[in-house]
C-alpha positions as CSV (number, residue, x, y, z in Angstrom):
1,X,2.9,23.9,-15.9
2,X,4.0,23.6,-12.3
3,X,6.6,26.0,-11.0
4,X,9.5,24.6,-9.1
5,X,11.4,26.7,-6.5
6,X,15.2,26.6,-5.9
7,X,16.0,25.1,-2.5
8,X,19.7,24.3,-3.3
9,X,21.0,27.4,-1.5
10,X,19.3,26.5,1.8
11,X,21.3,25.0,4.6
12,X,20.1,21.7,6.1
13,X,18.8,23.6,9.1
14,X,16.9,26.0,6.8
15,X,15.4,23.0,4.9
16,X,14.2,21.5,8.2
17,X,12.8,24.8,9.4
18,X,11.0,25.2,6.0
19,X,9.4,21.8,6.5
20,X,8.4,22.7,10.0
21,X,6.9,26.1,8.9
22,X,5.0,24.3,6.0
23,X,3.6,21.7,8.3
24,X,2.3,24.3,10.7
25,X,0.0,25.8,8.1
26,X,-0.7,22.8,5.8
27,X,-4.1,21.4,5.1
28,X,-2.8,17.8,4.5
29,X,0.4,15.8,4.7
30,X,1.6,12.2,4.4
31,X,4.5,9.9,4.0
32,X,5.1,7.3,1.3
33,X,7.7,4.5,1.2
34,X,9.3,2.9,-1.8
35,X,11.0,-0.4,-1.1
36,X,11.9,-1.9,-4.5
37,X,12.8,-5.2,-2.9
38,X,9.0,-5.5,-2.2
39,X,7.3,-3.4,-4.9
40,X,8.1,-0.8,-7.5
41,X,5.2,1.3,-6.3
42,X,5.1,3.9,-3.6
43,X,2.9,3.0,-0.6
44,X,1.4,5.5,1.9
45,X,2.5,4.6,5.4
46,X,1.7,5.8,8.9
47,X,4.7,7.8,10.3
48,X,4.8,10.8,12.6
49,X,6.4,14.0,11.5
50,X,9.2,13.6,14.0
51,X,9.9,10.1,12.6
52,X,10.2,11.3,9.0
53,X,12.4,14.2,10.2
54,X,14.9,11.7,11.5
55,X,15.4,10.6,7.9
56,X,16.5,14.1,6.7
57,X,20.0,14.4,5.4
58,X,21.9,16.6,3.0
59,X,21.6,13.7,0.5
60,X,17.8,14.1,0.4
61,X,16.1,15.8,-2.6
62,X,13.9,18.7,-1.4
63,X,11.0,20.3,-3.4
64,X,8.8,23.3,-3.2
65,X,6.4,23.2,-6.1
66,X,3.5,25.6,-7.1
67,X,1.0,23.1,-8.4
68,X,-1.1,24.3,-11.3
69,X,-3.2,21.1,-11.4
70,X,-4.8,19.6,-8.4
71,X,-7.9,17.6,-7.3
72,X,-11.2,19.4,-7.5
73,X,-11.8,19.1,-3.8
74,X,-8.4,20.6,-2.9
75,X,-7.6,24.3,-2.7
76,X,-5.0,25.8,-5.0
77,X,-1.7,24.8,-3.3
78,X,2.0,24.3,-3.1
79,X,3.6,21.0,-2.5
80,X,6.6,21.0,-0.1
81,X,8.6,17.9,0.8
82,X,11.6,15.7,0.2
83,X,12.7,12.2,-0.9
84,X,15.5,10.5,1.1
85,X,17.3,9.1,-1.9
86,X,18.3,6.0,0.0
87,X,17.9,2.2,-0.8
88,X,14.5,2.3,0.8
89,X,13.1,5.7,-0.1
90,X,10.8,7.8,2.0
91,X,8.8,10.7,0.6
92,X,7.2,13.5,2.6
93,X,4.4,15.5,1.0
94,X,3.1,18.7,2.6
95,X,0.2,20.6,0.9
96,X,0.0,24.3,1.7
97,X,-2.6,26.7,0.3
98,X,-1.2,29.4,-1.8
99,X,-2.3,32.2,0.5
100,X,-0.3,30.6,3.4
101,X,2.7,29.8,1.3
102,X,3.8,33.2,0.1
103,X,5.2,34.4,3.5
104,X,7.2,31.1,3.7
105,X,8.7,31.7,0.2
106,X,9.6,35.2,1.3
107,X,11.1,34.1,4.6
108,X,13.5,31.6,2.9
109,X,14.1,33.8,-0.2
110,X,12.9,31.1,-2.5
111,X,12.7,31.9,-6.2
112,X,11.3,30.0,-9.1
113,X,14.0,27.9,-10.9
114,X,15.2,29.1,-14.2
115,X,15.5,26.6,-17.1
């Protein structure tokens, strides 16, 4: 089962810095869009990191997930990102290898969520 980390205590500035730090060490990232007036399916789009960062607000839903299942050609990794939670939704996905993620978790004091 995947492990979700609590990002709720982070300030907006810390969340943006977390995304920047994750992007700096990632092995892959992308942006999806969901515009339900066109389709009920997310579509991958071309967007620069600076463009997607312009869509960041306190309303967005942020995630840091230790993925337990992943594609065979991918290293074991964490998924870091956010969803804008707007009428037209944008999703940022950043994939970071485990060995590069632990220092980021420590830097931001991120702990697994308790259910």
